[in-house]
N, C-alpha and C positions, 0 to 999 in steps of 0.2 A: 552510586550504590550506597546502601547503608553499611558502614563498616562496623560500628559498635553503638551500643546504647550508653549514654553518659548519665548513669543513674545518680551520681553524686551532684549533678547540676540541678536535680529536681528540687523544687521549693515546697512541694506539698499542695500547691494551688493548681496543679495540672488537672485537666478534665479529660474524661474518656472521649475518644472520638466516636461520634455517632455515624455509623455507616448508612449511606442513603439507600433507600429501598426502591426509589423511582428516579429516573433521569431528570435532572432539573431543566433540561432543554425540551425534551419531547414527551416526558411522562412515562416512558417505557420502563419495564421492570429491570431492576439492577441486580445482578448476581455474579457469583464467581464462576469462571469457566473451569470445567473439569479437565485435568491433564491425564496422565497415565494412571497414577494411583491416588494422587492427592489433588485437591482443588488449587487453583491458582491463588496467589496472594492478592492479585488485583481484582477489582470489581468492574464489571462491564455493563453497559446498557445493552439489552437484548434486542432492541428494535433495530432491524436491519436498515430501516429507512430514516434513522435518526439524523437530523440535519447536522448536528455537531460532529458525529462520526464521519459523515460524508465529507464535511468540510476539512477535517483533519486528514482524511484519506487523500483528498485532492492535493493538499499541501505536501504530504509525504511523496506522492507520485511525481509531482513536478520537481521536487527536491532531488530525488534519485535520478530523474531524467536530466537534471542540471539545467532546467529552464528557469534561469535566475530572474528573468524579466517578470515572471508571474509570481509575485508575492501574495501573501494571504489576503490583503485588502483587495488586490486586483481580481483574484479568483472569486472572492465573495461578490464583488461588483458584477463580474461576468455572470455569475449564477443569478443574482438579483435581476439582471437585465434579460435573463432568459437566453443568453448566448451559449451557455453550456449546462448540461445536466449531469454529465459524468466526465471522467478524465479523457475518454476517447474523443469527446467533442472538441477538446482543445486543438486537435490537429485538423479541424475543419474551419477554424477561425480565419477570417480574412481582414485585410486592412480596412475594408469598407464597413465591417462589423464594429470595429473599435474606434476609428477616428471620430465619428460623430458624437461619441459619449463625452459628457462634461468632464473636464480636466484631462482629457486625452487630446490627441491631435495627430496630424499626418506622420510626423517624425516618430512620436511615441508608438503609434500603431505599427509603423514600419519596423521598428526595433523589435517589438514583441513578435510579430509574424516571422521575421528573419530568424530569430532565435528558435522559435518553435520548429521551423522548417529544418534548421541545422541539427536539431536533436531528435529527428525521427528515426535515426539509426541508433541502436543501443545494443550492448552486449547481452548475451543470455543471462549472465549472472546478475547484472543490474536490473534487467527486466523482471526477473523473478523476485528480486528484492522490492521493486516498485509495486508489485501486485498486492503487497500487504498481507500475504498469507500468514496466518497465525503461526508463530514460532519460527518463521523463516526470515532471519535477519540477513545481514550482508555476508557473513561467513558461510552460513548454511546454503544461501543462494549460490555462492561460488562453488561449494562442494557439489551441489546438484548439477550446475552447469558443466563442470569439468567431467563429471561422471557420464552425463547423457549427451553432451555436445550440442544438440539442437533442441528447440522447443517441441518440434514434432515428435522426436524420439522420446522425450520425457513424457509428453502427454499420452502417447500410445502405450508406453510401458506402464505408467502409473495408473491409468484409467482401467487397465485390465488386471492389475495385481498390486495390492497395497504393499506386498512384501518386497517389491522391487527396489524400494529405498532402504530397507532394513539393513542391507549389507554395506551401505555407504558409511564411511567413518564419520563419527560425530552426529549421526542421525538416528535417534531412538524411535520407539513405537509411537509416542505422542506426536512427534514431528511428522512421521510417516502417515499417520492417520489424518492429520491436518492437511497435508499435501494431497492425499488421496481424495478427501472430501472436497477440496477446492476444485480440482480438475474433473470432478464428477458432478459438479453443480451446473445446472443449465444456464443460469444467469451469468455465471463466471465465464462459461464457454462462449456465450453470446457477446460478452464484453471483449474477449480476446479476438473474436472474429471482427468486431467493430474496429478495434485498434488496427488490425491488419488492413481492413477496408479503407481506413483513413490514412494509410501510408506509413504506419510504424513498421520498421524492419528490425527483426531480432537476429543479431549476427551470431554465427556459430562460434562455439568456444572449444579450444583445444588445449589440453594440459601442456604446460611448458616442458620441453625436453630437459632431462637431467643433464 
C-alpha cells in the first residue's frame, strides 16, 4: 500500500502519468469502476473476454485452490494447447492430456494430476475467494462463509435479496451489490455448475465455538 508521498525527493524532472484509454492486450476500453459513491482508484479493461484478465484469473484461482504444480507458464501452455478454456476445465485434465506435451513427461503429468485431484475439495471461504468476485477478498469471503454456512444457502439468499448481505459485519453496499450481481449472472452460474460437474466439492463452514 502507498503510505505517503515523498515530495522532498522530487527533482522537478518528474512526468505526469498518462492513463491508458485502451487495453494494451486486447484493445478494450479502459475505465474506472464505480463503487458506492466514488470511482475506484484503479483502472480496468472493460472487455470481459480480455486474454490478460482471463490469464490472471486462472492464476488467482489455482493459487487459492493451492494447486502449486500449475504455475503461470504451465497454465498458459495448457490454454495455448487447447486443453483448458477456463478454471473448471483444470479438473477434467488427465495424464494422457499432459504427458505428450514437449518438456513434460509421465512423472510430471502424474504429479500435476495428483495435485489437482487432491485439491477438488475446498472450504466455502476459500472457494468464494477463488471466484474473484469484485471486492471479495480473503476476509470478506470468510465473513460470508461463516454467515451462510453453505454455498447453496448463500446463493439462494443473495439471488433473491441484495439486502441479505447488508447486515453482515464489514460488508457494505458496494460489496453487497457486487456479490448480488455475481450470483445473478448467467455465465457465472454456468461456471459454478461446471465446477460441480467436474468434481469440485465446496465444504460447509461452521463458525468456531467461543
